[in-house]
Z-matrix of the N, CA and C atoms (Angstrom, degrees):
N
C 1 1.440
C 2 1.522 1 108.36
N 3 1.277 2 116.96 1 130.43
C 4 1.456 3 122.18 2 -176.44
C 5 1.527 4 109.78 3 -100.56
N 6 1.325 5 115.25 4 137.05
C 7 1.456 6 120.78 5 178.84
C 8 1.522 7 108.86 6 -82.72
N 9 1.306 8 116.39 7 133.08
C 10 1.456 9 120.51 8 179.88
C 11 1.526 10 108.85 9 -74.37
N 12 1.321 11 115.57 10 127.97
C 13 1.458 12 118.96 11 -179.20
C 14 1.523 13 110.00 12 -84.21
N 15 1.298 14 114.53 13 151.59
C 16 1.458 15 120.95 14 179.40
C 17 1.515 16 107.15 15 -120.27
N 18 1.289 17 116.17 16 121.77
C 19 1.455 18 120.33 17 179.17
C 20 1.517 19 108.42 18 -86.08
N 21 1.313 20 115.59 19 127.29
C 22 1.460 21 120.67 20 -179.09
C 23 1.512 22 110.03 21 -105.56
N 24 1.299 23 115.47 22 145.78
C 25 1.460 24 121.18 23 179.82
C 26 1.528 25 109.49 24 -78.06
N 27 1.323 26 115.59 25 158.59
C 28 1.463 27 121.79 26 -175.60
C 29 1.534 28 112.48 27 -57.74
N 30 1.343 29 120.50 28 -43.44
C 31 1.474 30 118.45 29 179.12
C 32 1.531 31 112.93 30 -60.31
N 33 1.321 32 116.76 31 -36.50
C 34 1.460 33 119.91 32 178.47
C 35 1.527 34 110.56 33 -68.31
N 36 1.322 35 116.78 34 -39.65
C 37 1.462 36 120.79 35 176.90
C 38 1.524 37 110.25 36 -61.74
N 39 1.330 38 116.02 37 -43.44
C 40 1.466 39 120.06 38 -179.44
C 41 1.525 40 111.20 39 -64.78
N 42 1.318 41 116.66 40 -35.37
C 43 1.461 42 120.09 41 178.33
C 44 1.532 43 110.53 42 -64.64
N 45 1.325 44 116.98 43 -40.74
C 46 1.459 45 120.52 44 177.87
C 47 1.524 46 110.87 45 -67.17
N 48 1.333 47 116.86 46 -39.09
C 49 1.467 48 120.85 47 177.12
C 50 1.525 49 109.53 48 -63.24
N 51 1.317 50 117.17 49 -38.41
C 52 1.466 51 120.69 50 178.78
C 53 1.521 52 111.03 51 -62.76
N 54 1.326 53 117.08 52 -39.80
C 55 1.471 54 119.72 53 177.13
C 56 1.518 55 110.88 54 -61.16
N 57 1.337 56 116.62 55 -39.91
C 58 1.466 57 120.40 56 178.46
C 59 1.523 58 109.74 57 -65.39
N 60 1.327 59 116.83 58 -43.37
C 61 1.462 60 120.37 59 -179.02
C 62 1.528 61 111.94 60 -70.12
N 63 1.327 62 117.27 61 -21.47
C 64 1.465 63 120.95 62 175.38
C 65 1.524 64 111.87 63 -75.33
N 66 1.328 65 117.31 64 -11.77
C 67 1.456 66 119.19 65 175.59
C 68 1.513 67 115.58 66 123.81
N 69 1.318 68 118.33 67 -4.84
C 70 1.461 69 119.64 68 177.19
C 71 1.526 70 109.51 69 -74.74
N 72 1.322 71 115.92 70 147.48
C 73 1.459 72 120.18 71 178.72
C 74 1.526 73 110.23 72 -70.99
N 75 1.318 74 115.30 73 144.17
C 76 1.461 75 120.66 74 -179.71
C 77 1.524 76 110.06 75 -58.71
N 78 1.323 77 116.70 76 -42.49
C 79 1.462 78 120.49 77 -177.77
C 80 1.524 79 111.20 78 -62.21
N 81 1.328 80 116.21 79 -40.94
C 82 1.463 81 120.51 80 -179.02
C 83 1.530 82 110.84 81 -64.98
N 84 1.331 83 115.90 82 -50.25
C 85 1.468 84 120.01 83 -178.34
C 86 1.523 85 109.91 84 -62.18
N 87 1.329 86 116.42 85 -42.72
C 88 1.462 87 120.21 86 -178.33
C 89 1.529 88 111.13 87 -62.73
N 90 1.308 89 117.34 88 -46.84
C 91 1.469 90 120.12 89 -177.32
C 92 1.526 91 111.75 90 -68.38
N 93 1.338 92 117.33 91 -36.20
C 94 1.462 93 118.35 92 179.00
C 95 1.520 94 111.53 93 -68.85
N 96 1.321 95 116.94 94 -25.22
C 97 1.465 96 120.86 95 -179.87
C 98 1.528 97 112.57 96 -98.76
N 99 1.331 98 117.25 97 0.60
C 100 1.457 99 120.41 98 178.70
C 101 1.513 100 113.57 99 75.77
N 102 1.325 101 116.41 100 30.98
C 103 1.466 102 121.94 101 -179.94
C 104 1.518 103 110.24 102 -111.14
N 105 1.304 104 115.23 103 161.75
C 106 1.454 105 120.07 104 170.12
C 107 1.527 106 107.09 105 -83.25
N 108 1.326 107 118.28 106 138.79
C 109 1.465 108 120.23 107 -178.49
C 110 1.530 109 114.05 108 -55.87
N 111 1.312 110 117.66 109 -33.72
C 112 1.471 111 119.81 110 179.45
C 113 1.527 112 111.72 111 -66.33
N 114 1.328 113 116.60 112 -33.37
C 115 1.462 114 120.30 113 177.07
C 116 1.522 115 109.84 114 -63.58
N 117 1.323 116 116.11 115 -47.66
C 118 1.460 117 119.94 116 179.59
C 119 1.525 118 110.85 117 -65.91
N 120 1.308 119 117.13 118 -38.06
C 121 1.468 120 121.12 119 177.92
C 122 1.534 121 110.39 120 -59.87
N 123 1.316 122 116.56 121 -39.75
C 124 1.468 123 120.97 122 178.00
C 125 1.527 124 110.53 123 -66.18
N 126 1.330 125 117.19 124 -40.59
C 127 1.459 126 120.12 125 177.49
C 128 1.526 127 111.11 126 -63.69
N 129 1.329 128 116.63 127 -38.07
C 130 1.467 129 119.75 128 178.27
C 131 1.521 130 109.52 129 -61.99
N 132 1.326 131 116.97 130 -44.33
C 133 1.471 132 120.16 131 177.78
C 134 1.528 133 110.75 132 -61.58
N 135 1.307 134 116.22 133 -38.84
C 136 1.456 135 121.89 134 -174.79
C 137 1.534 136 112.51 135 -74.02
N 138 1.330 137 117.75 136 -40.97
C 139 1.461 138 121.01 137 -170.90
C 140 1.528 139 114.32 138 -110.41
N 141 1.329 140 119.02 139 4.25
C 142 1.464 141 121.66 140 -174.13
C 143 1.530 142 112.34 141 -53.77
N 144 1.324 143 117.25 142 -51.33
C 145 1.462 144 120.56 143 -175.64
C 146 1.527 145 111.87 144 -61.26
N 147 1.325 146 116.44 145 -44.95
C 148 1.466 147 120.03 146 -179.35
C 149 1.527 148 111.42 147 -63.78
N 150 1.316 149 116.06 148 -45.26
C 151 1.461 150 120.18 149 -176.48
C 152 1.528 151 110.42 150 -68.19
N 153 1.336 152 117.33 151 -40.28
C 154 1.465 153 119.69 152 178.72
C 155 1.523 154 110.94 153 -62.86
N 156 1.326 155 117.63 154 -40.02
C 157 1.466 156 119.36 155 178.77
C 158 1.529 157 110.87 156 -67.61
N 159 1.334 158 117.49 157 -38.20
C 160 1.468 159 120.51 158 176.20
C 161 1.528 160 111.11 159 -63.79
N 162 1.334 161 116.00 160 -40.71
C 163 1.461 162 120.25 161 179.41
C 164 1.530 163 110.58 162 -66.18
N 165 1.328 164 117.36 163 -38.26
C 166 1.465 165 121.02 164 179.47
C 167 1.525 166 110.91 165 -66.47
N 168 1.326 167 117.08 166 -35.31
C 169 1.466 168 120.52 167 178.27
C 170 1.527 169 111.00 168 -67.83
N 171 1.314 170 116.75 169 -37.17
C 172 1.465 171 120.78 170 -178.14
C 173 1.521 172 112.51 171 -78.39
N 174 1.324 173 117.88 172 -25.35
C 175 1.459 174 121.29 173 -174.80
C 176 1.531 175 112.80 174 -59.59
N 177 1.349 176 121.14 175 -45.98
C 178 1.470 177 118.94 176 178.33
C 179 1.527 178 112.88 177 -60.46
N 180 1.309 179 117.14 178 -33.48
C 181 1.461 180 120.18 179 178.29
C 182 1.525 181 110.82 180 -65.77
N 183 1.313 182 116.71 181 -38.96
C 184 1.455 183 120.75 182 -177.89
C 185 1.520 184 111.89 183 -75.47
N 186 1.338 185 117.77 184 -29.42
C 187 1.458 186 119.71 185 -176.96
C 188 1.521 187 112.28 186 -76.13
N 189 1.316 188 117.77 187 -18.05
C 190 1.464 189 121.10 188 178.41
C 191 1.521 190 109.02 189 -83.36
N 192 1.338 191 115.53 190 78.39
C 193 1.456 192 120.42 191 -177.77
C 194 1.520 193 109.90 192 -101.08
N 195 1.308 194 115.42 193 150.85
C 196 1.456 195 119.88 194 176.76
C 197 1.526 196 109.22 195 -75.99
N 198 1.337 197 118.34 196 156.51
C 199 1.472 198 120.77 197 179.62
C 200 1.526 199 112.70 198 -59.67
N 201 1.327 200 117.29 199 -30.85
C 202 1.464 201 119.34 200 179.28
C 203 1.526 202 110.76 201 -64.59
N 204 1.328 203 116.87 202 -39.92
C 205 1.462 204 120.44 203 179.54
C 206 1.517 205 111.02 204 -67.54
N 207 1.325 206 116.75 205 -37.17
C 208 1.458 207 120.22 206 -179.77
C 209 1.519 208 110.11 207 -66.15
N 210 1.337 209 117.28 208 -39.56
C 211 1.457 210 120.42 209 179.37
C 212 1.522 211 111.93 210 -71.41
N 213 1.308 212 117.84 211 -28.03
C 214 1.463 213 120.84 212 -178.81
C 215 1.520 214 111.89 213 -77.69
N 216 1.302 215 117.62 214 -20.35
C 217 1.458 216 120.39 215 -175.79
C 218 1.526 217 114.33 216 -62.48
N 219 1.348 218 121.12 217 -41.44
C 220 1.470 219 118.31 218 179.83
C 221 1.522 220 112.94 219 -58.20
N 222 1.335 221 118.16 220 -37.65
C 223 1.463 222 120.00 221 177.41
C 224 1.520 223 110.91 222 -64.22
N 225 1.322 224 116.42 223 -41.25
C 226 1.460 225 119.91 224 178.14
C 227 1.520 226 110.49 225 -62.81
N 228 1.311 227 116.01 226 -41.92
C 229 1.464 228 120.14 227 -179.69
C 230 1.520 229 110.11 228 -65.09
N 231 1.331 230 117.22 229 -41.94
C 232 1.462 231 120.46 230 178.65
C 233 1.525 232 110.93 231 -62.98
N 234 1.330 233 117.20 232 -41.35
C 235 1.466 234 120.63 233 178.71
C 236 1.525 235 110.83 234 -63.09
N 237 1.321 236 115.80 235 -44.49
C 238 1.460 237 119.54 236 179.19
C 239 1.526 238 110.70 237 -64.05
N 240 1.327 239 116.42 238 -38.20
C 241 1.461 240 120.54 239 179.71
C 242 1.527 241 110.66 240 -64.59
N 243 1.331 242 116.98 241 -47.52
C 244 1.462 243 119.09 242 -179.57
C 245 1.525 244 111.10 243 -64.67
N 246 1.326 245 116.50 244 -37.25
C 247 1.466 246 119.62 245 177.26
C 248 1.528 247 110.99 246 -64.91
N 249 1.328 248 116.15 247 -41.82
C 250 1.464 249 119.81 248 179.33
C 251 1.523 250 110.75 249 -65.68
N 252 1.321 251 117.60 250 -40.02
C 253 1.465 252 120.63 251 178.96
C 254 1.531 253 110.68 252 -65.58
N 255 1.321 254 116.79 253 -37.39
C 256 1.463 255 120.61 254 177.61
C 257 1.525 256 110.36 255 -63.62
N 258 1.336 257 116.28 256 -45.99
C 259 1.464 258 120.17 257 178.25
C 260 1.522 259 111.26 258 -62.45
N 261 1.332 260 116.09 259 -39.69
C 262 1.459 261 120.08 260 178.97
C 263 1.521 262 110.69 261 -62.35
N 264 1.324 263 116.48 262 -43.19
C 265 1.457 264 120.37 263 178.06
C 266 1.519 265 112.13 264 -62.15
N 267 1.324 266 116.16 265 -41.41
C 268 1.463 267 119.88 266 178.34
C 269 1.524 268 111.02 267 -63.17
N 270 1.318 269 116.48 268 -42.22
C 271 1.467 270 120.28 269 -179.69
C 272 1.524 271 110.82 270 -66.98
N 273 1.336 272 117.17 271 -39.52
C 274 1.462 273 119.62 272 177.84
C 275 1.521 274 110.77 273 -63.30
N 276 1.327 275 116.85 274 -40.53
C 277 1.463 276 120.98 275 177.60
C 278 1.524 277 110.48 276 -63.70
N 279 1.319 278 116.55 277 -43.33
C 280 1.462 279 120.90 278 178.84
C 281 1.527 280 110.95 279 -61.16
N 282 1.319 281 116.86 280 -42.65
C 283 1.467 282 121.14 281 179.16
C 284 1.522 283 110.19 282 -64.20
N 285 1.337 284 117.36 283 -41.68
C 286 1.462 285 120.45 284 179.33
C 287 1.528 286 110.82 285 -62.83
N 288 1.324 287 116.93 286 -41.65
C 289 1.466 288 120.52 287 178.91
C 290 1.524 289 110.37 288 -63.86
N 291 1.317 290 117.15 289 -44.15
C 292 1.462 291 120.39 290 179.88
C 293 1.524 292 111.67 291 -65.11
N 294 1.332 293 117.44 292 -37.57
C 295 1.470 294 120.14 293 177.05
C 296 1.521 295 110.88 294 -64.52
N 297 1.343 296 116.65 295 -40.59
C 298 1.458 297 119.99 296 177.46
C 299 1.525 298 110.75 297 -62.77
N 300 1.315 299 117.06 298 -40.30
C 301 1.461 300 120.30 299 178.79
C 302 1.523 301 111.41 300 -64.40
N 303 1.316 302 116.67 301 -36.25
C 304 1.463 303 119.54 302 178.02
C 305 1.521 304 111.75 303 -66.95
N 306 1.332 305 116.83 304 -34.95
C 307 1.461 306 120.81 305 -178.49
C 308 1.527 307 111.67 306 -70.94
N 309 1.317 308 116.17 307 -34.07
C 310 1.460 309 120.25 308 -178.06
C 311 1.525 310 109.57 309 -78.27
N 312 1.314 311 115.12 310 145.35
C 313 1.464 312 118.68 311 175.49
C 314 1.519 313 108.58 312 -96.09
N 315 1.304 314 115.03 313 145.05
C 316 1.451 315 120.98 314 -179.52
C 317 1.526 316 107.79 315 -103.61
N 318 1.337 317 118.12 316 106.38
C 319 1.469 318 120.66 317 -175.91
C 320 1.524 319 113.68 318 -60.64
N 321 1.303 320 119.55 319 -33.67
C 322 1.461 321 120.09 320 -178.67
C 323 1.520 322 110.81 321 -67.48
N 324 1.302 323 117.60 322 -35.54
C 325 1.461 324 120.62 323 178.21
C 326 1.522 325 109.79 324 -68.85
N 327 1.326 326 117.21 325 -39.70
C 328 1.461 327 120.66 326 179.53
C 329 1.525 328 111.04 327 -64.72
N 330 1.335 329 118.75 328 -36.63
C 331 1.460 330 121.67 329 178.51
C 332 1.523 331 110.72 330 -66.58
N 333 1.323 332 116.68 331 -38.67
C 334 1.462 333 120.84 332 179.69
C 335 1.520 334 111.46 333 -66.18
N 336 1.312 335 117.21 334 -32.91
C 337 1.459 336 120.82 335 -178.80
C 338 1.525 337 112.17 336 -72.76
N 339 1.329 338 117.56 337 -28.35
C 340 1.467 339 121.26 338 -178.76
C 341 1.464 340 110.20 339 -79.84
């Protein structure tokens, strides 16, 4: 069975390269977009210089923030932190439950195997 390829336009490729240059792993970005990591790696090689120059041009615009935005950022960071800690706790609980299930034997499954 052959996978149907999807041709992406250059702006979309550059956007994905920008995500990689922002610090996301190539494998993560590729899998979330349904790409093979080698394809994205090739795009990074191809568009790195252009995307870095575009990012450098936009950076001065983003750094000129008003004092109100600077003061609002700690609250945003605190909210994101508490949300991340909540998700982490949920995942730890899920892992603990799954580990407990692995430790327990399921008698109905054992009967089916015999």
